[in-house]
C-alpha positions, -999 to +999 in steps of 0.1 A: -629+713-442-591+715-450-583+714-412-590+678-411-563+653-424-583+628-436-601+651-459-568+666-468-561+626-481-589+629-502-585+661-514-551+650-526-564+622-543-590+636-559-564+659-575-539+634-584-569+618-603-580+649-620-543+660-629-537+621-642-570+623-667-560+659-676-523+651-681-519+613-688-484+617-696-474+626-663-500+602-643-471+583-627-458+615-611-490+626-599-497+593-584-462+591-566-468+627-555-501+615-538-489+586-521-457+609-507-485+633-493-504+606-478-474+593-460-464+628-448-500+633-434-503+600-417-467+612-399-483+647-392-515+626-379-491+610-354-474+638-342-502+664-338-523+634-317-488+632-297-487+671-295-519+675-285-526+644-258-516+663-228-543+691-235-567+668-254-594+673-226-586+711-222-616+731-229-612+761-252-630+788-275-621+795-309-627+826-329-652+810-357-662+775-361-635+769-388-619+744-363-648+721-356-631+694-382-597+699-365-613+696-332-636+663-341-606+646-359-580+649-331-611+650-302-603+678-287-625+693-261-636+730-283-668+744-262-679+770-290-668+797-312-675+834-307-688+837-343-698+816-369-693+844-393-661+860-390-672+892-413-700+900-390-693+910-355-716+893-325-736+914-309-735+918-267-757+895-261-734+868-279-707+882-262-725+880-230-731+841-238-695+834-247-685+850-214-708+833-195-694+796-215-660+809-206-670+807-170-692+776-168-671+757-190-643+768-171-626+774-205-589+777-203-580+793-236-597+817-261-585+819-296-584+850-317-570+850-357-544+871-367-566+890-389-589+904-365-582+927-335-572+912-301-595+937-285-626+915-289-609+885-274-593+905-248-626+919-235-644+887-235-617+872-210-612+901-191-618+890-153-618+851-160-594+828-157-591+820-195-558+830-215-557+844-249-539+825-280-539+829-318-548+802-344-543+810-379-565+783-401-553+798-436-515+802-429-512+840-435-478+845-424-463+811-438-446+812-472-461+792-498-444+760-512-449+722-505-446+722-467-471+750-462-500+726-451-480+706-426-465+739-411-503+751-410-514+719-390-481+719-366-488+755-361-526+750-351-515+719-327-488+737-313-507+771-306-532+748-291-509+731-269-491+762-257-523+781-244-538+749-233-510+738-213-512+742-173-478+756-170-483+784-196 
């Protein structure tokens, strides 16, 4: 849900409201912080849309369906996921279906996540034209701080653009 900037704005507004009610003495600070974040999210939205514009129609497959919010929000051409639950490895039948989808939909890239071994994705893309990339929906390698969300979203956009670009 957090991979949709509109949802991020709604969460920030809800947090600012809750914090203001719990701590009225600092309500103005919470309101100003929320407005500042909203402006940053608007700028991020434009930045990511521009980053992804050249690859917007390139089909791809993700490791699990966490990216549906990002896909829908930015109008991308995600064509499926390897698994719905990353804790349960897909069976042979599912892997065959994904492989068939890669070929049929001409998926340009199949993305794995940093906390899962690359061997599964490497096996699925073997003998296809698809490349592999890495998407990190949780920012596992990022430092905590006020820019974390912005870095996370930029990282996803940059990974998508890099792998989906025809000159990669």
